[in-house]
BAFI-3210 file (N, C-alpha, C; in Angstrom, 3 decimals, decimal comma, padded with zeros to 6 digits):
// residues 319
n [1|2|3|4|5|6|7|8|9|10|11|12|13|14|15|16|17|18|19|20|21|22|23|24|25|26|27|28|29|30|31|32|33|34|35|36|37|38|39|40|41|42|43|44|45|46|47|48|49|50|51|52|53|54|55|56|57|58|59|60|61|62|63|64|65|66|67|68|69|70|71|72|73|74|75|76|77|78|79|80|81|82|83|84|85|86|87|88|89|90|91|92|93|94|95|96|97|98|99|100|101|102|103|104|105|106|107|108|109|110|111|112|113|114|115|116|117|118|119|120|121|122|123|124|125|126|127|128|129|130|131|132|133|134|135|136|137|138|139|140|141|142|143|144|145|146|147|148|149|150|151|152|153|154|155|156|157|158|159|160|161|162|163|164|165|166|167|168|169|170|171|172|173|174|175|176|177|178|179|180|181|182|183|184|185|186|187|188|189|190|191|192|193|194|195|196|197|198|199|200|201|202|203|204|205|206|207|208|209|210|211|212|213|214|215|216|217|218|219|220|221|222|223|224|225|226|227|228|229|230|231|232|233|234|235|236|237|238|239|240|241|242|243|244|245|246|247|248|249|250|251|252|253|254|255|256|257|258|259|260|261|262|263|264|265|266|267|268|269|270|271|272|273|274|275|276|277|278|279|280|281|282|283|284|285|286|287|288|289|290|291|292|293|294|295|296|297|298|299|300|301|302|303|304|305|306|307|308|309|310|311|312|313|314|315|316|317|318|319]
n.u [203,579|202,918|201,580|200,151|199,830|197,021|195,023|193,554|191,316|192,571|194,363|196,034|197,413|195,984|196,998|198,940|198,417|199,226|199,130|196,313|195,428|197,230|196,215|194,003|194,940|195,809|192,922|191,885|193,279|193,201|190,646|190,426|192,037|190,021|188,063|189,639|189,720|187,177|186,250|187,221|185,518|183,205|182,936|182,943|180,883|178,643|179,544|179,255|176,890|174,939|175,012|173,962|171,462|170,451|170,443|169,049|166,222|165,398|165,315|163,147|161,061|161,721|161,314|163,523|165,722|167,328|167,672|168,201|171,242|171,906|171,175|170,898|168,859|165,929|162,908|160,676|157,815|156,442|154,645|153,973|156,036|155,548|153,029|153,276|154,936|153,323|150,819|151,659|150,752|153,409|153,677|151,991|152,614|155,610|155,869|154,187|155,933|158,191|157,636|157,140|159,509|161,338|160,326|160,265|163,064|163,711|162,599|163,989|166,369|166,804|166,428|167,738|170,214|169,978|169,847|172,135|173,813|173,357|174,374|177,038|177,504|178,113|181,093|183,217|185,653|187,597|185,525|185,956|187,341|184,976|183,178|184,425|184,305|182,052|181,814|181,782|179,734|180,326|182,397|182,210|181,845|178,655|177,662|179,062|178,316|175,857|175,743|177,083|175,119|173,114|173,857|173,385|170,589|169,906|167,521|168,157|170,883|171,665|173,186|171,463|168,740|170,306|170,972|168,644|167,042|167,710|166,279|163,374|160,669|160,384|159,039|159,682|161,837|162,007|161,833|163,355|164,215|163,088|160,709|157,022|156,073|158,037|160,619|160,675|160,509|163,264|164,934|164,282|165,493|168,075|169,377|168,760|170,608|172,705|172,345|172,960|175,214|175,460|173,536|173,872|176,795|175,877|174,176|175,601|177,537|175,915|175,370|177,439|177,415|175,650|175,941|177,512|177,479|174,086|173,266|173,829|172,872|170,561|170,404|170,092|167,512|166,077|165,809|166,625|167,574|165,175|163,547|165,768|166,666|164,163|164,024|165,746|168,033|166,290|165,317|167,791|168,845|167,033|167,182|169,268|168,442|166,050|167,906|169,025|166,729|165,483|167,818|168,227|165,394|166,130|168,650|167,333|165,498|166,823|168,162|169,203|171,164|171,536|168,763|169,242|170,965|170,300|167,871|166,886|164,891|162,517|160,528|158,404|158,251|157,585|159,875|160,016|160,733|160,615|163,026|164,120|162,810|162,180|165,831|164,904|163,251|164,784|167,375|166,944|164,398|165,486|164,031|164,775|163,579|161,306|162,375|163,877|161,724|160,939|162,883|163,251|160,599|161,520|163,703|161,991|160,526|162,448|163,628|160,999|162,136|164,353|164,145|162,794|164,524|166,421|164,502|164,133|166,536|167,534|165,856|166,882|169,367|168,608|167,424]
n.v [125,677|123,346|120,057|119,632|121,991|124,141|126,769|129,302|131,322|134,932|135,074|133,843|130,267|127,007|124,814|122,399|118,962|116,452|117,946|117,446|115,270|114,842|116,117|115,196|113,137|113,742|115,345|112,502|111,910|113,655|113,228|110,426|110,987|112,088|110,894|108,716|110,199|110,081|107,779|106,273|108,351|107,807|104,714|104,986|106,332|103,744|102,119|102,770|104,178|104,119|100,805|100,006|101,378|100,008|097,428|098,128|098,559|096,205|094,556|095,527|094,212|091,274|088,617|088,886|087,844|086,915|084,100|084,319|084,068|082,325|080,228|081,416|082,371|084,272|084,943|086,266|089,193|090,429|093,817|092,691|093,743|096,557|096,856|095,189|097,033|099,602|099,152|098,473|099,522|100,955|102,889|104,898|106,651|106,790|108,203|110,709|111,743|111,772|114,048|116,091|116,141|117,439|119,573|120,995|121,082|122,184|124,993|125,827|125,803|127,561|129,649|130,656|130,186|132,140|134,421|134,116|134,828|137,201|138,793|138,199|139,152|141,453|143,468|143,420|143,150|140,199|138,503|136,782|134,738|133,806|132,932|130,691|129,395|128,445|126,651|123,787|122,211|120,968|119,023|117,597|114,227|112,354|110,208|111,116|113,723|113,312|111,670|113,766|115,181|113,817|113,296|116,252|116,206|114,806|113,270|113,411|113,948|115,466|118,723|120,780|120,345|120,628|123,333|124,409|123,738|125,587|128,062|129,401|129,330|127,203|123,993|120,779|118,215|118,512|115,298|114,953|113,084|110,750|111,385|111,089|113,406|114,894|113,983|114,076|116,758|117,528|115,963|117,337|119,967|118,772|119,049|120,585|121,943|120,805|121,395|124,169|125,483|124,556|126,070|128,291|129,050|128,782|130,838|133,032|132,918|133,797|136,153|137,604|138,095|140,132|143,067|145,552|148,407|148,642|149,182|151,303|152,795|152,558|153,642|155,629|156,206|156,066|152,758|151,508|149,040|147,530|147,944|147,395|144,671|143,943|144,724|144,606|142,586|140,380|139,685|138,929|137,240|134,932|132,506|131,442|131,029|129,211|126,727|125,894|125,359|123,283|121,384|120,986|119,893|117,579|116,283|116,203|114,905|111,778|111,735|109,721|108,549|110,535|110,427|107,840|107,641|109,204|108,799|105,894|105,710|105,501|107,094|104,729|104,727|107,559|109,328|107,749|107,835|107,045|106,754|105,471|103,712|101,862|101,156|099,682|097,822|096,330|095,700|095,077|093,586|092,136|091,781|092,485|092,788|094,274|096,159|097,830|098,340|100,417|102,203|102,469|103,897|106,686|107,463|107,692|110,065|112,205|111,999|113,562|116,288|116,122|117,013|118,933|120,669|121,021|121,697|124,727|125,213|125,086|127,040|129,320|129,393|129,703|132,577]
n.w [078,393|080,569|080,702|083,044|083,663|084,402|082,988|085,083|084,210|083,416|084,256|086,824|087,842|088,063|090,672|090,607|089,754|091,294|093,475|094,647|095,100|097,730|099,285|099,755|101,013|103,411|104,427|105,324|106,904|108,776|109,621|110,125|112,675|114,123|114,225|116,030|118,567|119,114|119,799|122,163|124,409|123,099|123,469|126,314|127,118|125,928|127,384|130,436|130,272|128,508|128,672|131,300|130,853|129,417|130,060|132,620|131,829|130,825|132,642|134,251|132,833|133,531|135,727|137,964|140,261|143,328|142,249|139,950|139,559|139,953|138,591|135,831|135,175|134,057|133,434|131,208|132,305|131,196|131,534|134,619|136,993|137,184|136,959|139,916|141,338|140,669|142,110|145,041|148,318|149,669|147,204|146,718|148,833|149,173|146,238|146,813|148,674|147,297|145,751|146,906|148,412|146,078|145,591|147,488|148,376|145,986|145,847|148,186|148,162|145,738|146,457|148,379|147,407|145,647|146,771|147,932|146,018|144,978|147,144|147,041|144,549|145,047|145,324|147,936|150,392|151,238|149,591|148,199|149,152|150,828|149,269|148,546|151,019|150,773|148,844|150,712|151,246|149,157|149,002|150,895|151,580|150,496|151,792|154,826|155,458|155,897|157,855|159,953|159,811|160,664|163,530|164,502|164,481|166,474|169,241|171,612|172,277|169,993|168,623|167,378|169,331|171,860|171,947|171,111|173,899|175,168|174,780|176,175|175,491|174,386|174,676|175,594|173,323|169,698|167,672|165,165|163,416|164,072|164,071|162,532|161,019|161,371|160,042|157,239|156,610|157,955|156,415|154,053|154,731|155,188|152,334|151,520|152,368|151,349|147,997|147,993|147,534|144,234|143,180|144,196|142,738|139,993|139,619|140,384|138,558|136,021|136,729|136,785|133,806|133,199|131,992|133,505|133,078|132,183|134,955|135,350|133,766|134,435|136,825|136,310|135,845|137,909|138,781|141,081|143,321|144,234|142,205|140,311|140,265|139,614|136,679|135,637|136,574|137,081|133,971|132,601|133,706|133,099|131,296|132,760|135,603|134,801|133,635|136,117|137,605|136,236|136,392|138,772|139,261|138,345|139,470|142,129|142,305|142,423|144,609|146,919|148,627|151,046|151,813|153,005|154,688|156,513|157,378|156,108|154,690|156,585|159,194|159,764|156,778|156,490|154,826|152,545|149,224|145,381|144,649|147,468|147,642|145,305|145,909|148,216|147,688|145,623|147,370|149,279|149,425|147,591|145,311|141,981|139,817|140,175|141,496|139,677|137,569|139,293|139,308|136,378|136,132|137,558|136,114|133,983|134,556|135,211|132,597|130,953|132,246|131,195|128,843|128,792|129,708|127,530|125,540|126,654|126,685|124,349|122,621|124,412|123,235|120,464|121,152]
ca.u [202,212|203,286|200,341|200,216|199,306|195,595|195,060|192,420|190,386|192,983|195,613|196,809|197,437|195,592|197,776|199,929|197,770|199,686|198,318|194,923|195,683|197,979|195,188|192,850|195,215|195,740|192,072|191,462|194,043|192,462|189,404|190,863|192,412|188,966|187,553|190,535|189,681|185,255|186,179|187,308|184,302|181,928|183,301|182,726|179,371|178,396|179,278|179,044|175,492|174,201|174,203|173,288|170,218|169,263|169,778|167,500|164,975|165,513|164,905|162,335|160,060|161,895|161,485|164,887|165,522|168,578|168,066|169,364|172,320|172,375|170,143|170,931|166,984|164,909|161,492|160,043|156,765|155,841|154,162|153,755|156,472|155,605|151,767|153,344|155,577|152,022|149,737|152,155|150,751|154,306|154,031|151,802|153,194|156,635|155,092|153,714|156,912|159,031|157,670|157,338|160,660|161,694|159,614|160,201|164,488|163,928|162,147|164,897|167,637|167,025|165,821|169,077|171,043|169,593|169,921|173,944|174,464|173,089|175,212|178,628|177,608|178,654|182,082|183,884|186,826|187,036|184,023|186,594|187,370|183,694|183,016|185,079|184,098|180,421|181,248|182,352|179,472|180,106|183,393|182,304|180,918|177,489|177,571|179,722|177,581|174,756|176,426|177,354|173,322|172,391|174,070|172,922|169,749|169,522|166,486|168,990|171,780|172,179|173,555|170,315|167,994|170,666|170,473|166,707|166,888|168,356|165,231|162,614|159,376|160,183|159,250|160,002|162,898|161,429|162,358|163,661|164,379|162,166|159,102|156,292|155,826|159,140|161,486|160,785|161,030|164,306|165,329|164,654|166,495|169,953|169,109|168,728|172,075|173,273|172,202|172,817|176,322|175,303|172,629|174,692|177,486|175,792|173,712|176,421|177,922|174,732|174,902|178,618|177,079|175,317|177,189|177,669|176,603|172,819|172,510|174,266|171,928|169,134|169,966|169,591|165,985|165,591|165,786|167,822|167,204|164,317|163,350|166,715|166,633|163,026|163,659|167,316|168,245|165,673|164,856|168,567|168,824|166,302|167,845|170,320|167,794|165,813|168,748|169,032|165,424|165,216|168,842|168,144|164,751|166,677|169,455|166,820|164,826|167,094|168,414|169,363|172,668|170,969|168,299|169,393|172,002|169,670|166,590|166,932|163,279|161,538|160,036|156,809|157,856|157,611|161,179|159,981|160,921|160,217|164,695|164,522|161,609|163,296|166,685|164,173|162,949|166,561|168,550|166,450|163,853|165,813|163,451|165,597|162,795|160,298|163,370|164,008|160,434|160,604|164,023|162,429|159,642|162,037|163,867|160,711|159,933|163,596|163,261|160,341|162,293|165,023|163,406|161,937|165,622|166,641|164,464|164,429|168,269|167,830|165,126|167,589|170,675|168,346|167,610]
ca.v [125,194|121,161|118,986|119,365|123,071|124,996|128,310|129,938|132,885|135,628|135,681|132,395|128,687|125,515|124,347|121,076|117,796|115,698|118,633|117,372|113,786|115,000|117,120|114,227|111,691|114,843|115,130|110,989|111,294|114,114|112,141|109,362|111,490|113,112|109,395|108,967|110,985|109,823|106,422|106,912|108,649|106,876|103,651|105,265|106,218|103,401|101,070|103,013|104,785|103,105|099,671|100,179|101,873|098,938|096,590|098,517|098,574|094,891|093,875|095,942|093,496|090,333|087,988|088,918|087,792|086,302|083,063|084,473|085,007|080,881|079,520|082,532|082,318|085,579|084,786|087,356|088,560|091,847|094,688|092,581|094,245|097,922|096,370|095,161|098,149|100,558|098,750|098,539|100,176|102,385|103,604|106,062|107,507|107,444|109,058|111,873|112,190|112,533|115,145|116,900|116,234|117,938|120,646|121,873|121,393|123,139|126,223|125,806|125,677|128,557|131,141|130,951|130,263|133,267|135,599|134,416|134,961|138,928|139,149|138,277|140,562|142,791|143,591|143,582|142,467|138,429|138,096|135,420|133,650|133,198|132,138|129,594|128,756|128,007|125,381|123,251|121,267|119,817|118,687|116,726|113,362|112,475|109,816|111,375|114,519|112,321|111,131|114,286|116,152|113,085|113,625|117,320|116,403|113,359|114,345|113,453|114,529|116,145|120,218|121,496|119,908|121,140|124,814|124,459|123,595|127,378|129,020|129,239|129,377|125,305|122,834|119,427|118,224|118,026|113,995|115,322|112,302|109,815|111,909|110,952|114,650|115,863|113,241|114,805|118,262|117,503|115,673|118,430|120,662|118,676|118,455|122,639|122,828|120,424|121,763|125,837|125,638|124,208|127,222|130,051|129,283|128,921|131,960|133,892|133,213|134,417|137,523|138,162|137,802|141,425|144,223|146,701|149,374|148,886|149,090|152,609|153,438|152,049|154,135|157,420|156,495|155,603|151,927|151,034|148,315|145,916|148,123|146,878|143,237|143,402|145,366|144,342|141,653|139,015|139,346|138,679|136,124|134,076|131,663|130,557|130,174|127,858|125,569|126,030|124,737|122,085|120,474|120,499|118,817|116,151|115,963|115,720|112,992|110,283|111,720|108,624|108,465|111,730|109,851|106,435|108,005|110,056|107,940|105,219|105,496|105,687|106,201|104,329|105,032|108,657|109,696|107,083|107,941|105,993|106,038|104,630|102,473|100,771|100,459|098,346|096,247|095,738|095,057|094,454|092,319|090,974|091,711|093,192|093,178|095,727|097,741|097,889|099,011|101,495|102,993|103,073|105,021|107,387|107,535|108,412|111,104|112,942|112,142|114,896|117,588|116,510|117,278|120,792|121,538|120,786|123,027|125,663|125,495|125,793|128,526|130,318|129,467|130,296|133,597]
ca.w [079,603|080,693|081,262|084,560|084,956|083,915|083,295|085,353|084,005|082,665|085,758|087,870|087,318|089,294|091,393|089,773|089,847|092,369|095,127|094,784|095,963|099,464|100,089|099,823|101,931|104,476|105,158|105,320|108,403|109,685|109,919|111,126|114,345|114,764|114,966|116,876|119,916|119,758|120,267|123,785|124,491|122,394|124,494|127,958|127,059|125,878|128,992|131,907|130,800|127,994|128,783|132,457|131,172|128,802|131,167|133,446|131,344|130,092|133,835|134,945|132,513|133,601|136,835|138,220|141,608|143,531|141,834|138,519|139,792|140,322|136,728|134,730|133,790|133,884|132,981|130,904|132,580|130,861|132,902|136,088|137,655|136,737|138,084|141,275|141,799|141,678|143,400|146,329|149,245|149,553|146,730|146,570|149,594|148,109|145,136|147,630|149,275|145,907|145,190|148,547|148,747|145,133|145,651|149,063|148,083|144,975|146,604|149,163|147,586|144,574|147,022|149,484|146,543|144,431|147,792|148,362|144,813|145,031|147,970|146,827|143,465|145,053|145,770|149,256|151,534|151,846|148,775|147,093|150,560|151,220|147,995|148,594|152,047|150,376|147,948|151,182|151,285|147,866|149,120|151,902|150,999|151,230|153,290|156,242|155,577|156,631|159,667|161,108|160,176|162,017|165,077|164,495|164,900|167,160|169,978|173,136|172,049|169,287|169,202|167,488|170,356|173,185|171,344|171,429|174,820|175,798|174,360|177,223|174,802|173,574|176,085|174,835|172,403|168,583|167,280|163,967|162,555|164,391|164,043|160,784|160,885|160,957|159,366|155,795|156,453|158,469|155,164|152,849|154,879|155,022|151,420|151,037|152,603|149,993|146,665|147,744|146,620|142,880|142,756|144,278|142,177|138,610|139,704|140,115|137,561|135,519|137,617|136,446|132,497|132,834|132,106|134,619|132,074|132,593|136,461|135,651|132,895|134,976|137,831|136,222|135,693|139,524|138,613|142,066|144,732|143,975|140,567|139,106|140,279|138,460|135,219|134,516|136,756|136,464|132,650|131,901|134,599|133,225|130,757|133,892|136,235|134,223|133,661|137,641|138,108|135,276|136,689|140,025|139,787|137,707|140,466|143,548|142,006|142,415|145,739|147,572|149,796|152,127|152,465|153,235|155,873|158,150|157,838|155,469|154,494|157,767|160,270|159,068|155,378|156,622|154,386|151,358|148,243|144,632|144,103|148,188|147,399|144,044|146,442|149,520|146,554|145,196|147,842|150,591|149,116|146,123|143,720|141,573|138,242|140,866|141,753|137,973|137,042|139,941|138,789|135,218|136,389|138,097|135,016|132,960|135,210|135,095|131,141|131,022|132,712|130,807|127,413|129,081|129,458|126,261|124,571|126,973|126,454|122,410|122,775|124,721|122,132|119,314|121,309]
c.u [202,878|201,708|199,389|199,420|197,803|195,098|193,727|192,464|191,676|194,570|196,386|196,961|196,726|197,001|198,382|198,634|197,921|198,745|197,307|194,831|196,338|197,287|194,243|193,436|195,177|194,481|191,632|192,374|193,506|190,970|189,963|191,631|191,264|187,692|188,038|190,122|188,209|185,589|186,342|185,958|183,029|182,004|182,710|181,343|178,294|178,463|179,024|177,570|174,545|173,517|173,279|171,775|169,403|169,060|169,145|166,283|164,590|164,505|163,941|160,844|160,410|161,979|162,784|165,215|167,189|168,961|168,255|170,326|172,873|172,237|170,641|169,423|166,572|164,432|160,810|158,356|155,931|155,965|153,968|154,509|156,353|153,836|152,285|153,985|154,606|151,153|150,243|151,667|151,620|153,990|153,277|152,166|154,809|156,472|154,571|155,256|158,186|159,090|157,030|158,562|161,603|161,377|159,962|162,266|164,783|163,929|163,195|166,275|168,084|167,016|167,309|169,568|171,109|170,095|171,715|174,361|174,269|173,849|176,316|178,752|178,264|179,854|182,386|184,474|186,332|185,760|185,242|187,019|186,038|182,603|183,352|184,407|182,883|180,769|181,916|181,051|178,847|181,538|183,280|181,438|179,848|177,163|178,249|179,126|176,343|175,073|176,415|175,764|172,606|172,927|173,242|172,008|169,005|168,856|167,462|170,111|172,616|172,162|172,293|169,600|168,981|170,329|169,204|166,660|166,820|166,823|163,538|160,837|158,973|160,218|158,872|161,462|162,363|162,241|162,531|163,848|163,541|160,523|158,416|155,913|156,916|160,122|161,852|160,909|162,546|165,524|165,309|165,401|168,001|170,212|169,584|170,297|173,035|173,570|172,243|174,307|176,428|174,387|173,504|175,731|177,183|174,735|174,288|177,306|177,001|174,994|176,144|178,203|176,443|175,943|176,512|176,927|175,251|172,367|172,560|173,361|170,400|168,908|169,660|168,255|165,250|165,525|167,238|167,031|166,575|164,371|164,652|167,199|165,079|162,796|165,117|167,755|167,546|165,112|165,884|168,847|168,004|166,399|168,587|169,020|166,718|166,480|169,021|168,208|165,584|166,379|168,738|167,138|165,455|167,540|168,522|166,230|164,762|167,671|168,273|170,214|171,929|170,164|168,090|170,254|171,362|168,543|166,280|165,531|162,070|161,836|159,120|156,952|157,807|158,470|161,343|160,014|160,876|162,173|164,826|164,028|162,267|164,880|166,368|164,122|164,122|166,787|168,445|165,691|164,075|164,719|163,757|164,743|161,930|160,700|163,488|163,246|160,461|161,614|163,796|161,460|160,317|162,824|163,333|160,755|161,387|163,712|162,303|161,157|163,340|164,850|163,052|163,540|166,000|166,133|164,176|165,406|168,067|166,981|165,984|169,064|169,860|168,303|168,832]
c.v [123,673|120,956|119,038|120,700|123,656|125,773|128,852|131,127|133,434|135,811|134,539|131,238|127,992|125,680|122,612|120,066|117,212|116,619|117,956|116,063|113,805|115,615|115,893|113,586|112,895|114,556|113,445|110,667|112,054|114,022|110,923|109,893|111,998|111,376|108,836|108,806|110,970|108,352|106,016|106,769|108,122|105,069|103,777|105,067|105,178|102,006|101,561|103,955|104,416|101,368|099,770|100,356|100,726|098,367|096,597|098,195|097,151|094,319|094,096|094,905|091,788|090,513|087,711|089,084|087,308|085,178|083,072|084,255|083,023|079,985|080,237|082,712|083,333|085,405|086,273|087,596|090,120|092,696|094,475|093,302|095,189|097,615|096,346|096,051|099,336|100,322|098,233|099,801|101,527|103,286|105,082|107,263|107,730|108,552|110,641|112,608|112,673|113,943|116,094|117,246|117,447|118,899|121,639|122,153|122,087|124,715|126,738|126,510|126,779|129,188|131,359|131,249|131,313|134,708|136,085|134,714|136,902|139,316|138,983|138,630|141,440|142,971|144,470|142,630|141,115|137,823|136,636|134,432|132,749|132,279|131,054|128,392|128,086|127,094|124,333|121,976|120,207|118,829|117,367|115,675|112,994|111,890|110,274|112,835|114,444|112,134|112,016|115,258|114,817|112,604|114,970|117,173|115,141|113,810|114,144|113,879|115,379|118,017|120,954|121,545|120,582|122,704|125,127|125,046|125,502|127,812|128,787|129,249|127,742|124,758|121,584|119,411|117,245|116,806|114,507|114,459|110,827|110,012|111,948|112,198|115,028|115,356|113,967|116,084|118,230|116,888|116,448|119,187|120,462|118,475|119,743|122,596|122,126|121,065|123,619|126,308|126,042|125,521|128,586|130,210|129,827|130,386|132,985|134,387|133,485|135,685|138,651|138,696|139,595|142,588|145,670|148,334|149,286|149,329|150,785|153,599|153,385|153,297|156,005|157,395|156,196|154,419|151,440|149,513|147,017|146,484|147,495|145,672|143,199|143,933|144,664|143,119|140,419|138,810|138,777|137,240|134,773|132,830|131,329|130,142|128,793|126,657|125,327|125,024|123,749|120,960|120,416|119,751|117,655|115,481|115,529|114,816|111,915|111,051|110,272|108,333|109,300|110,654|108,463|106,669|108,838|109,353|106,448|104,975|105,893|107,128|105,674|105,016|106,549|109,575|108,805|107,749|106,860|105,877|105,148|103,451|101,836|100,318|099,135|097,760|095,962|095,130|094,940|093,250|090,957|091,034|092,797|093,628|094,771|096,464|098,086|098,898|100,341|102,550|103,565|104,047|106,344|107,984|108,654|109,485|112,259|112,871|113,681|115,817|117,308|117,138|118,989|121,228|121,951|121,751|124,402|126,293|126,042|126,576|129,101|130,682|130,173|132,132|134,416]
c.w [079,344|080,737|082,173|084,868|083,793|084,280|084,213|085,581|083,482|083,224|086,000|086,913|088,421|089,720|090,697|090,098|091,086|093,571|095,188|096,099|097,558|099,703|100,909|101,100|103,394|105,234|105,480|106,815|109,518|110,529|110,664|112,674|115,089|115,424|116,529|118,543|120,012|119,816|121,706|124,611|124,498|123,416|126,063|128,156|127,167|126,847|130,189|131,654|129,666|128,271|130,178|132,296|130,396|129,625|132,405|133,178|130,691|132,136|134,432|133,538|132,675|135,248|137,205|139,652|141,480|143,022|140,695|138,382|139,460|139,046|135,858|134,015|134,904|133,600|132,608|131,811|132,154|131,608|134,156|136,985|138,076|137,839|139,743|141,685|141,752|142,402|144,595|147,506|149,463|148,599|146,357|147,879|149,054|147,034|145,539|147,802|148,730|145,501|145,967|148,382|147,498|145,142|146,611|148,682|147,464|145,722|147,570|149,180|146,286|145,474|147,918|148,558|145,838|145,283|148,154|147,254|144,517|145,902|147,475|145,766|143,576|145,466|147,180|149,724|151,517|150,882|148,573|148,242|150,795|150,334|148,355|149,324|152,000|149,681|149,130|151,715|150,015|147,912|150,236|151,186|151,392|152,110|155,109|156,298|156,615|158,171|160,318|160,504|160,944|163,634|165,569|164,981|165,233|168,485|171,255|172,801|170,845|169,330|168,706|168,467|171,535|172,961|171,978|172,531|176,111|175,848|175,589|177,082|174,248|174,963|174,916|173,973|171,401|168,105|165,967|163,002|162,789|163,968|162,541|160,469|160,498|160,351|157,965|155,719|156,907|157,175|153,779|153,503|155,079|153,183|150,627|151,251|151,698|148,780|147,020|147,072|145,359|142,671|142,793|143,198|140,507|139,025|139,751|139,260|136,494|135,969|136,369|134,548|132,392|132,855|133,219|134,179|132,331|133,677|136,334|134,814|134,135|136,256|137,911|135,669|136,509|139,369|139,554|143,021|143,383|142,608|139,798|139,480|139,109|137,083|134,505|134,942|136,638|135,270|132,170|132,453|133,970|132,834|131,880|134,531|135,451|134,030|134,939|137,916|137,624|136,281|138,066|140,279|139,022|138,691|141,676|143,352|142,176|143,189|146,589|148,966|150,942|153,034|153,591|154,581|156,490|158,368|157,518|155,346|155,403|158,316|159,510|157,713|154,918|155,228|152,924|150,062|146,591|144,263|146,394|148,425|146,662|145,144|147,265|148,433|146,133|146,148|149,357|150,746|148,099|145,434|142,754|140,370|138,711|140,777|140,686|137,960|138,041|139,238|137,383|135,055|136,303|136,794|133,553|133,672|134,964|133,396|130,559|131,545|131,746|129,488|127,436|128,993|128,163|125,290|124,891|126,385|124,782|122,199|123,260|123,342|120,512|119,598|121,119]
res [m|t|s|t|e|v|r|v|g|s|g|g|l|a|p|p|g|p|a|r|p|a|r|r|r|s|s|g|r|g|r|l|v|q|v|a|f|l|i|p|a|a|v|y|l|v|l|f|f|g|y|p|v|v|k|n|i|t|m|g|f|q|e|y|t|t|r|t|f|y|t|g|e|a|p|w|v|g|f|a|n|y|v|t|a|v|t|d|p|v|f|d|r|a|l|l|n|t|g|l|f|t|v|g|s|i|l|g|q|f|t|i|g|l|a|i|a|l|f|f|h|r|r|f|h|l|s|g|v|l|r|s|l|l|l|l|p|w|l|v|p|m|i|a|a|s|a|v|w|r|w|i|l|d|t|d|h|g|v|l|n|r|t|l|d|l|l|p|f|l|d|g|r|p|a|w|l|t|s|t|t|l|a|l|v|a|v|i|i|v|n|i|w|l|g|i|p|f|n|a|t|i|l|y|g|g|l|q|e|i|p|e|e|l|y|e|a|g|s|l|d|g|a|t|g|a|r|a|f|r|h|i|t|w|p|l|l|r|g|v|v|t|v|v|l|v|l|g|v|v|y|t|l|k|v|l|d|v|i|l|g|l|t|n|g|g|p|a|n|a|t|q|t|i|s|t|f|s|y|h|m|s|f|r|e|f|d|f|g|v|g|a|a|l|g|n|i|l|v|l|i|s|l|v|f|a|i|v|y|l|r|l|n|r|r|a|i|d|e]
***
């Protein structure tokens, strides 16, 4: 037996000594490759997510105006920007509108999305084509969709009011985008239209994961139609529903382009939300500090729902 051979038990021999350094070098190269793949993602996250968030948080505590671009000075003002933001007369209205807009949009998107997902869960001719057409609102740019809906909802020349004129029991044309009572409803309707594809697609994917055998077994016990939905579909779809609702809330809270394209926050702040109010303070009043403070408030609200989503998602994985 040579010096590099070590007997193991009563039978085989351990590998020669020089093989271990070779494995270490191979393992080291593997780790370097893993790090090399991680670096671009880490750089991307730091540049496009980390830096804007940190910069926005910092600006919320500074007097950051157009003068800052010339002088480079942004005095530290503590929580003054937050006090200015929450004591502004528009803030209460914007906070209420944010809640109404989010709740109304989520209810409409989820209800219609679930109905469409259940409809397409049945097999029928041209089902795939119709599901593809359902994604069209996702393909249209938000500003273009807003422009089309602005034309549809126009009081005098909109196709909706022209259609309503044909109904004998309606008197007058609703001012969808210029009435302080109807503008928020109109914006919610458009946002529901935009969010239906997301809800329907995710819920349809969840329905596909439910085994058909469960429905066949349930039908033997009389669980068909609404009873099958209550005792089979809904319990097994609950995890997907939670994800859809929480993500929907986070996405809806920060909706900006649709509201700007339709009403620009008006009339008389009737459709002003926290996100549009932040945009108004930053790019109309050029008070970037207050705008950043409003943005941070919105991020904080979204963070609460994001934490809820992560906890529920972890619970679903554990179960």
